[in-house]
N, C-alpha and C positions, 0 to 999 in steps of 0.2 A: 783165800786163803788161801785152802789150802790149800830142779826145783831149786856150780859155781864159774866163777867165769874170772879170765884172765886177760879180758880186753882192755888193751894198753893204750888208751885215748890221751894220757896224759892230765895233767892235773887241772882241775878247774879253779879260775881264780876270780874273787870278786873286786871289781874295779869298779866304784861309781854307780852300784847297783846292777853292774851288767855282769853275765857270767861268759866266759870265752873258754875254748879248748884247744890243745896243742894237736899235732899232727898224731895218728894212728901208727902202731906197728904190729908186725907179728905176733901171733898169742904164744909162740914157743920160743924159749932160750936159744941164743945164737949157738951154733954148733950142732942142733938137734937132727938127727937123722930120722927122717920121716919114712913111714911105711908107703909103699906103692901103691895098695888099697886104703883109702880114706873111709871108711865105714865100719858104722858101730851100731849095736843093737840094745835098746834099753827096756826096761818092762816099766809101764805107764800105771800100773796099777788098777785099771779099769778101762773099761770103753766111755769115749765120751758121745754125748749126744748129739754136739756139733763143734764145728771150728769156728763158727761164725762168732766174732769177739763181743757180741751183743748178748749171745747166750751162754758164754763162760759163766760158771756158779761154783767150780770146784778146781782143786790142785792140777789134776789130768789134763782139762782144758786149758789151765793157765800155762802148763808146762809145753804144750804145742803152739799155744799162742805166742811164746816167747821166741820161738824158732821161725815162726810164719810172718809174724807182724813186726814191727817196729813203730812206738811212739815218737813223742818229742824227746823223751829221755830214756834210758836204760839204767841199771846199776852196775856198779863194779863189785868187784868180791867181797869188799867190807860192807856192801848195802849202801853205799855213798850213790846219789843222783849224779848220772853224767850225762851228756848230750847224745842224744840218737839221731832221729831225723833233724832235729833242731840243733844248730851249732852254737847258738848263744841265745841268750835272752835276757830281758833287764825288766823292771818293775818301776812304777811310779812312785812319788814320795809317799803316798798312803796306803802302799801295798794293796791296792785293787785292780790293778790294771798291769797286766803282763804280756811283754812281747816276745815273741820269739821268732828268730832269724832260721829259716829251714835253709839247709844244704839242698844241691841239687842231686836229687836223687831219683830213683825209677821205680816203676811196679816193674813186676816180673813179667810183663807184656811189652816192655818198653815205653809206657806213658809217663810223664813225668808226676811225680809226686808234689802237689801244691798245697797250699794253705785251705783251699776250697775243700779238699779231700776231708781235712780235720774238721770243718766246719759242718760237711754233711755226716759224717761218722758219731760226732758229737752229738748232733740233734737226734739222730737215728736213735743213739743210746738211750735217749731221754723221752722218745716219744711213746707214749702208752700203747700204740699201736703194735710197737717191736716186742713189748712184754718181757723187756731184758730183766732178768734176777738183779742185775748188777746197776740199774739205773740211778738206785740210793746214793751210788758211788759218787757219781758225777754230780748230784745234788747237792750231797754234804758239804762242799767247801764253798757253798754259796754263789756258784757262777749265776749271772744276774737271770732271773726268770726260771733257774732250773726247777725249784721245789713245784713251783704253778704247772708248768711244762707237764712234770711226771704226772701230776694229778688229773691233768686233762682241761687243766684252767686257762691255759695259754698255748699258742702256737708254739711250735717247735721253731720256728724262723724267728721268734723273739729271745732266743738264748742268747747270752751274752758272749758269743763269741763272733768274730768275723775274720775274713781275708782281707787284710790293708792291701796287699797285691798277692801276686801268685807264691811268694815266697816269704810273706810277714804274715803271721796267725796271731790274733790277740784274744785275749781272754778278759773279761770285765766280771770280776765279783763284787756281789752287793755290799759286802765289808769285808775287813782285811782277816784272812785266814793264815794265820802263822806258819802252816804244816801243808800250804799248799803244793810247795814244789817237790814234798814228799810223795805226792800223788800222781805225778805226771808220767811215772814210768810204770804204772799199773797195766795189763795186758788187756782193759776193756776201753783203754782211751786211746788205741791207735788209731789210723786214717784207715778208709777204705774205699774201694775204687768203685765210684758211685755207678759207672755204666754197666759194670759187671753185676753189683747187687740189684741194678732195677731191672736188667734183662731177663736174668735167669731166676730172680725171686729166690724160694727157700732152697733151691736146687743150685744155688751160686757157689757152695762151698765144695760141692762135688770135684774131683781132680780133672775133670775136662773143662770143668768153669772156673775154677777158683784163680784169682788174680791176688798176689800178697806183695809185701813191700819188705819184709825181712830177709834174713840169710837162707832161708831155705822156701821149698815149694811143695806143695802135695802130689805126689807121682802116682799113688796107688792106696787105696783104702779098702780094706776087706773088713767088715764090721764083726767085732768080737774076734778077729784074726790079727791084723797088724795094719799099722798104716806106716807108709813108706815116704819121707822126705826128701827130697835132691837139692843139692845146692842149686841157690837162684842166681844166675850168671848176670844178673840185671842189679843186684844188690848193690849199695853206694861203696859197702866196704870189701866187695867179693874177693877183692886181692889177697884180705888177709883172713879170708875164711878156709881154712884146711878140709874140712870134712866135704866129702863129697855124696854121702848118703847116711841117713839114718832110718832105722826101722823101730818105731814102738809097738811094744806089745801089751796088750790090756791083761795082764794077770793078775789077778786079786789074791790067790793063794801063796802066801810066801814059800810055803815048803816047794810047790810047783816051780816058783821062780828060783829058787836056791838051787833045785835040780837041774835047771835048764844052765844057771851060770856054771855049775860043776862040771858040766857035758860042754861048755865053752860055746853056747848057744847066746848068752846073752853077757855083756861085756861088764856089767856092775851088779852087786846084790846090796840092796840098801837093807832090806828087812831079814836078818838073819834069825831063823827060831830059836828061842832062848836055851833048847836042850841040847842044839849042836852048836853054838855060838862060841863058846870057851874051845872047843876042839877045833872047829875050823879057822879061827884067828890064829891058833897054834900050829897049826897044820900049813897053812899059807901066809906066813909072815910076809913075804914080798909081795902081797894083794892086799894087805890093810891098809886103810885110809882112816883118817880121823874126821869129824864134822865137829862144827863149833856149834854152841847151844843156839840154837834159833827160836824166833818169836813166834812161836806158836804155843798152843795150849790144848790139852783134850778135856772136854767136859760132856756132860750130858744133859739134854733138855729135859725140865719136867713140865707138863702140861698144867699150869696155873690158873688155869679157867674151867676144867671139867675133870671128870673123872677123881680118884682117891687122892690124886695128887694136887688137887686143888687145895687141901689142906696144908698149910705151912708146916704143920706140926708133922705129917706125913711126908712131906718134902726133907725136912731136916733129919728125920730120922734115920731115911734111908740114906742122905750123905753123910752122917755120922758112921753109920755102920759099914761103910766102905773102908777097909784096911788098905791105904796107900803105899804103905809099906812092902807089903807082901805083893800088892799089884805091881809095882815098878822094880823089886829086887827079885823077886820070884818067879812072877808071871810073865813080864815084858823083859827084864834085862836088857833093854837098850838105851840104857844112858839118861832114861826119864827120871826126871824129880819129882815128887810128892809134891801137887797142889791144891791148896784149899781155898784159895780165892781165882780170879780170872786172868789179871794181868800179869805176865811174866816178870820177874823184877828186874831182867836188863834192858829194859823197855827204856829208851831216851828218854831222861827226863823225870822219870816216875819213881815216886817214893812207895816203897811197897806196904802194903796193908797187910798186918796179921791178925785173923780173927781169935777170939779166944779158944775156940776148939781146935784149933791148929795147936794149941800148946798142951793140951788134954794126952794121956795115954789112950790107946786105943780101946783100952780096958773101959776107961771112963766115958769115952764116946758111946761105947756099946750100951752100957748101962743109962746113959742119957736117952739114947735111942729106942729102947726099950720103954721108958717112961714115957715119951713120947707119944707113941705108937699105942700105947695103952690109953692116953688121954684122947686121943683122937677116936678110940672106940674098937679097936682092934685087940685079938685075943687069939688063943689055941682053938677056940670053937667059932671064932669069926675072923678068920684069918684074911689079914691083906692080899688082894689078888690083882696083878698087874700085867700090863702087855709092854715088851720091850723091844724096841724096832731097831735092827743095825743091818748095816750093809754084809754081804758076804765075804769081805774081806777076812782072811784066817785071823788076823790080828784083834778084829772088832770083834769076832765071835768069840775067841779065848775069854777075852776082856768081859763081854755080856756075862758069859758063863760061870765066870769067878765072882762078878758082882750079883748075880743071882743065888750063887752059891752061899756069899757071904751074907745076904738078906735072908735066906730061908735058915741059915744056921744061927743067927744073931736073933732074928726077929719073926720067924714063921713065916716070912713072906713068900707066896706061889706066884712064880713068875712065868709067862709063856714069851718065850724069846723068838721073835719073829724076822727071818732073814729074809732079805730080798737083793736081787743083782743089784749092782751100785747104780746104773742109771735108774733103775724105778725108784731107788731109795731116794736119790737127790730130787727126784720130780714129785715125791709124795708130800701131799699137803697134810693130809689128817695121818699122824703118825703113833698114834696110841697114847698110853702114861707116860714112856720115856723113851728118849731114842737118842743114838749116836750124836755129839755135837763135836766142836772143836774148831778151832781158827788158827791160822796163819796169817799174822800180819800184812795188809797191803800196804802199810808206811810203818814208819817206826815211830810209834806215837800212840799213848794209850787210849785215845778215842778210837783206835781201828778196832779195838775189842769193844769197848764201853759203848760206842757207836750203835752196836748189833742190838743192845736191849731197850734201846728207846721204844715206846709205844708202838711206834710205825714203822719199827725197823723190818726190812725184808727178811732179813734171816732171825727175827727174835720167836723162833720156834716154840719158846715157852710160852708165848703171849702174854710176857711179863709187861704189866702197867703201872708204874708210877710217877704220879704226876712230878713230885719233888725230883726223882731222877732226870725226867724229861728236861726240867727247868735247869739243872745242873749241866745236862750236856749242852744246852742251847747256850748257855751262859759261857762255857767254856771256849766257844769257837770265837771269841772275839778277846781272849786274855793272851799276853804273852807269855804267862806263866800259870796255866790252868793246874796245877798238880794238886791245889786244896779241893778244886770242884770234883777232880777225877778220884780222888781219895775217898770223899764224902759217896759220892755214885757208887762206887764198888762197894763201899759198907753197905749200902743199902740194897745191893743187889744179893749181896751174900746173905745179909740178916733176912732177907725175905726167901733166901735159898730157892732161887727160881731155876738155878742149873747145880750140878753136882760137879765141881772141878774134881779132877783127878791126878793129872799129871801135865807136866810140862816137860817139852824136848829139852835135854842137855846133850852135853858131848857125848858121843857115841862112835862106834868103830863099825865099820863095813868093809865089805871087799870089792875091788875094784881090779880089772885087769893090769898089771904091770906096765903095758904099753900104753895104756889111755893117759894122755896129758891135758891139762887146762881143765881139768874137772872137779877143782878143790871147793869141796863143800863148805864154804868158810861165809857165807852170806847170811845175815840172821834173820831175813826175811825169807830165806830159801828161794831166792830169785837167781835161778841161774841160765845160763844163755849157751846152747851148743854151738853158737858161732865161735866159741874160744877153745872148742876141744880139737885135739888131734891125735893122730895115732901113730905112735913112735914106731920105728924099724923093730921088730923082732922074729 
């Protein structure tokens, strides 16, 4: 998941199951006066553990990945799949064999990018030796033998991908998966330069060694301080990339990031503390920009197999006692919309599910929560005690503190909040009773969220397991319209209360320097590419 783009590649057309694309163009309107220095500084929200695409697990890494590497496809500013390294693609009659024709492009060292690079990287992603947290993503669309390879039951060489020739890449699925083409723009499905990876091992991502095929390359990386990217002169569309330098900062505190924005040290302030937001938006009207509602939802995992939260009555009581209206309007004030389920209603082809408790007043939810907790055996003399683990991002700490306060006030629950540095938090396997979750869609389809909670799901941190849920998600993969299965699956998940849904991302306002162009945040999947950004004369 877990960030717009103005790439003008022209329209994609479907003719006899073949996708083609017209010529590219400059990312800025005719007549735009550009600044002499094309450099921007952005906040990435936290340090990344690696820029190896097989090691990505959260949005900060995906941000960098979209700058450094390019896969078969990318997305436009509306979230539509458009060609990347692949100029065109076709599919056979039963929608199981996809053939991608690659453009003549180069690695940052001048070597050609070929179909063999995709074969190597996709096999590596699924190889258990790589231990990729996103291997499941390549296995999900049923690429031939992918599930067996991921489990160590088949050799990576048997994966259903092959280089027909240097510039023709073929993917064979075990069965038709209607949303396969929505997946191919994901940052983990990019090619890798095999010689570099094999020569340097884990050190291949260091600035002195790394070879990329995206619009930028890493020129400097000071852990917990900054990562500097410079334009890749060998990128196939380099003539239309305007930025020369991007400096990414790993600032987790929204107040610190805002202060540096106001001081002119950062060019974009995405998260404005609620206490200052109204005043700042009024004070800097020329710097205010709008987001579109993105395909993201924030929820909290509850341990369903150990500790007090293994009792569904406890989990349900905790969810009911969270006042989502106060959370979104008074505490966050970021355009968020209260959520009582998992999948955002704007998801393509999805029919929203509304649980009964979403129609109650907060007073009714609180009363039911008290009843459930009493039934579970907790009282004033025997209070419920919980551990709540969150990353040190200021917004996450604020939400956790508010939730803990609500639980104490309504239910008398005693909560220990554990704050961990982001990279430690994301690497953590045992996270206590409750911990921060959330998901931004990897593709615009309900299964992007629902697949997380199958019994074997890589990110199923609630350890939720329901055989019927698994059956529904398995059956959905071969249906042209799986909305019925999705709705039933989400109903099970919410009735079993494996998570506490809190809010989804809605339309919001943020600050961006008025001289920054091409960074419209309208992509519903929050997939943004700095190759489309430019600095106007100012």
